[in-house]
N, C-alpha and C positions, 0 to 999 in steps of 0.2 A: 451428220445430219442430227438435229436436235430432236429429242423425244417429244411426242405430242403434248404431254402434260407440261413439260418445261417450256415449250414454245407458247402454250396458252398463258402460263404465268407471266412470261416475259411480255406478251402483248397486253396483259391486264395491267401490269406495272406501268408500261409506256402510256397506256390510255388513261390511267388514273393520275399520272403526274400533272398534266396541264390542269385537270379539274381542281386538284388541291391548290395549285398556284393561283387560280382564279377565284378562290372562296372569299366572299366578302361578308363579314359578320353583320347581324341585324343592327347593332349599335356600336359606335367606336369604343375600343378598349381604352379604359381609364389610364392615363399616363402616370407613372410614378414621379412624385414631386422631386424637384432638385434638392440636393444636399446643401445645407447651409455652409458657405465657404468658411474656412477656419479663421480668416481675418475679420469676419463678420460676427463671430461668436462674442457674446457680451458677458460681462462679469455677473455673478448672481446678484439679484435685486433684493436679497434679504440678508439680514445679519447672520453670519455663520457662527456656530457654537464654538466657544473657547474651552469647553469642558475637557478634562483629561480623557484621552481616547482609550486608555488602557482597560478600564472596566468593560468596554464594549468589544474588545479584540476577541477573535475566535480562538478557542483553545481545543485541545483534544477531547475534552469532556463534553463538547456540544455535539449535537446531531445524533448519530452519524449521517442519517439521511436528511437532506435539507432542500431549500429552494434558493436559487441564485436570483435575487430580486433586481439588482442594478449594479453596474460597474461604472466608476467615475475615473477619469484620466486628467492629469494635469497638476499643477502645483497645489491646487485647492482640493485635490481628491480625497484626502483624509477627512477634512472638515465637511465636505459635502456628504460623504458616506456616513459620517457621525450624525449629521442632521436627519438623514433618512432613517437611520437606525433608531434614533431617539423618538421620531414620530411614530414608527411602527410599533415601538414598545408602549408609548404613552396613549396614542389614539386608537390602536387596533389591538392592543394587548398581545402582541406577537413576540416571541423571543428572537430578536435581531442581533446580528453580530457583524463585525467589520473584519475583513481579511485583506491586509495590505500586501501588495506584491513583494515588497522588501522584507516581509516577514515569512514568506512562504518558503519552507525548507527545500523545495524543489524535489520533484519526483512524480511518478505516475501511480495512480491507484486504479488502473484499468485491469479488469480481470485478465489473467494470463501474463501480465507483466509484473516482474518483481517490484514491489513498492520500495522506494528509497527513503521514505520517512522513517526515522529512528524510532522504534517502539518506546524508548525511554524518554523521548522529548515530548513534553506536554504542550509546549508553546515555543515557537522559534525565537531566538534571541540573536539578532544579527548586529554586529558592531561595525564601527567605521573602519575602512572607507566603504565597504560594501553597502552599508545602509544608505550612504549619500548617493552613490553611483547607481543605485537600482532605480529602474523606470517608475515614475509616480503613477501608481494605480491602486485603487481601493475598491473592494466589492462588498456588497451588503448581502449576507446570507441570513435566511430565516428558517427557524424550526429546529426542534430537538426530537425529530421523529426516529423511532427505532425500526421502522420498516419501510419498504418502498411504497407499500399501499398507503401508509400514512402520509408520505411525502407527495403522493399523487393527489390526495384530497387537499392537502395544504397548497399545492400549486394552483388548483382551481380557485382557491380563495384569494391567493396573492395576486393572480393575474387580473382580478376585478378591481383591485385597489388603485386609487388615484391620490397619492399623498400630496398635500398642499405644498410641501417644500420643493417639489419637482416643477411646479408651476413658475418658480423664480429662477430656474436654471436653464441657460441657453443650451441647445442641443444641435448637433450636425444633422440629426434625423428628426426634424420637427413633427412629423406625422405620428411618431410613436408616443402615445400618451400613457401616462401612469406607469404601471408595472406589467402591462399586457404582454411584454416579451420575456417575462421570467421563465426560467427553466428549472427542471429538477437536477439536483446534483448531490454530491456527498461531501463530507468534511475531508479536506485534503490531508489533514493530520492523522486520519484513520487508514490503517494499512488495508490493502485489498483482501488478504486472507481473513481479516476480521469482518469486513463488510460482506463478503460472499464466501462463507465457509464451505469447504468441499464436503461431499458425503463421506461417511465413514467407510474406510477400506477394511473390509472384513479380514482380508488376509494379513494386513499390518496389525490389526487388533489381536488376531490369533498368534502372530509371531511374538507379541509382547505380553502375553498372558501368563508367563512363568514368573518364578520368584526372581527378585532383583531387577524387575522391569522399572523403566523410568516412570511409569504410571504410578509406582508406589512411593515416589519421592514426595516428602511433605513439604519441601521448600519450592520457591519460585525460580531460584537460580541454581546453577550447578556449573562445574568445570569439565569441559571435554578434554580427555587425555589421549584419545585415539580414535581413528576412523578406518574401517575396512571396507573397501568398495572394489568395483570392477576396474578394468583398464580403460583408458581413454586415449584418443589420438586425433590429430588434425589431418592425417593422411588416410583417406578412405580406401586406398589401395594397400595399406600396410598389411603384409602377409600374416602378421600375428592375429589379425582380425578376420582372416579368410577361412572358410571351411568349418564344418561341425567339430572337427577334432580340436582346433584352436579355441573354439567356444567352450568346449568342455574343460579346457584348462584355465578358464577365467578365474581370477582370485575371488570373484563375487560368489562362486559356488561355495566356498568355505568361509566367507565373510562372517556369517552368523556364528559358526562354531569358533572361529578365531577370536571374535569379540567376547563370547562367553568364556573361553579359556583364559583370556587376559583378565577378565573380571574375577574369576575364581582365584587366580594367583594373587591378585591385589587384595582380595578379601582374607586370604590366608597368610599374608605376609605380616610378620610381627611389627616391622617398622612402619608400614602403611597403616596398621591398626592404631599405632600411637597417634596418628593425626586425628583420630576420632570422627572420621567422616565415612558415610556409607558409599558403596559402589553400586552403580546402575548401568544397564545396558538398554539401548534402543535400536530396534530393527525396523527398516523400511524396505521398499522395493529396490532401492539402489545402493544401500550401504548399512553398515552396522556400527554404532558408535558406543564408546565407553565413557562414562562420566563418574566424577568423584565429588561428593559433597552435596549438601542440601542447605540452602541459605534463603532467607526471606527478604533480606535487605542487601543492596549492593555496598553498603557501608559497613557490613559485618566484618569486624577485625579478624575473624577466623579465616576469611577468604585468602588474605595475603599469606598467613601462616601455612595454610593448606597448599597454596600454589608453590611457595618456596620449598616446602617439604617434599613435594612431588618432584620438583626440578632436581633436588639433591639425590633423590632415590632413582632417577632415570637410569643412570649407568649401573648402580649396584643391583637393580632388579634383573639385570641381564647376566650377572656374574654367577655362574654355576658353582664356584668354589665356596661361596658364603651362604648359599641358599639351596634348599632341597628342590624347590620348584622355581624356575625362572621364566622370564618372558622371552619369546622369540622376536618380538617387536618392541622398540623402545617407546615409552610413553612420551607424549609431547603436550604438557599442560598448556591450554590455550590462554592467551593474554586477556581475552574478553570472556565474561561470563555468558552462559547460555540461559536465555529466558525459556523455560519449558512450559509456559502457559499454553501456547498453541499446540505443542506436542501432546499434552495431556488431553486437550479437547479432541484431537483426532483418535485418541485411544478410548473414548467413552463409547460404551456399547449401546 
């Protein structure tokens, strides 16, 4: 037998159903206009610009917070976007740029998702055949705002604009006038960790407050030679990860001391000293890493010499016969440089 309250609720729902179904509004709801069929779209009724588009293309230096004003698709998307960008610059004095689909390096800049945009790439350069096979699409982005608040104010301004060039362009959605559907966005060439920097982790700052910390490195680039971290597995039932006793045997417990020990051995080794490069250590919550060298430019000729020298010393540094202090773990100089700009920012107090 149903409880009284449950029965009353059921009766109320049954009684209310027909009433909702019989509701008639005071005035008829305005119907949404039909889309313009694709075969009825007309060519632009204005002369499209033939200017070089390169000066208007979006780069990493623009933004990072912007407004996406309009997107064009089709064979003439580049020239249509260029026409709008030129008008926004000349008539409204707004910094407008063109982002072509074929130039987008691909990747996400959503918070929590690792960005795929290479921090070293200022502007994408896609060659054939990818450049030809990419879908024709061009977007006009507006603004060089440094904050989200500034982008919000710019958005209200852009949504009120009705550029003249759009009056000569046929659209599948004819009731959308001007730039009323503009939205706030970000420069896709800007990595998420730079757009939305995380708060300072006091524990990480404290762990890297000693001598030889990567925070003391005067250069922008360095070479990672080792990393000490915990264990990992794809098997959640792996017995090595079960129980407090196994957790206490995790190599992460000694990762910091292992990295410091390696760094001290490298600093005191006479052959490593001949390379003329400093040794640094960086600790975070999941690993500890050892770096060698401080370089400002990726074209620094000392980079190649340092990496080759470290590769030659990888085995000798573990040979106890020729050295008073040796390594327990072999160094492995990375093929790519590490840009420590972001790391330094996380260590600022």
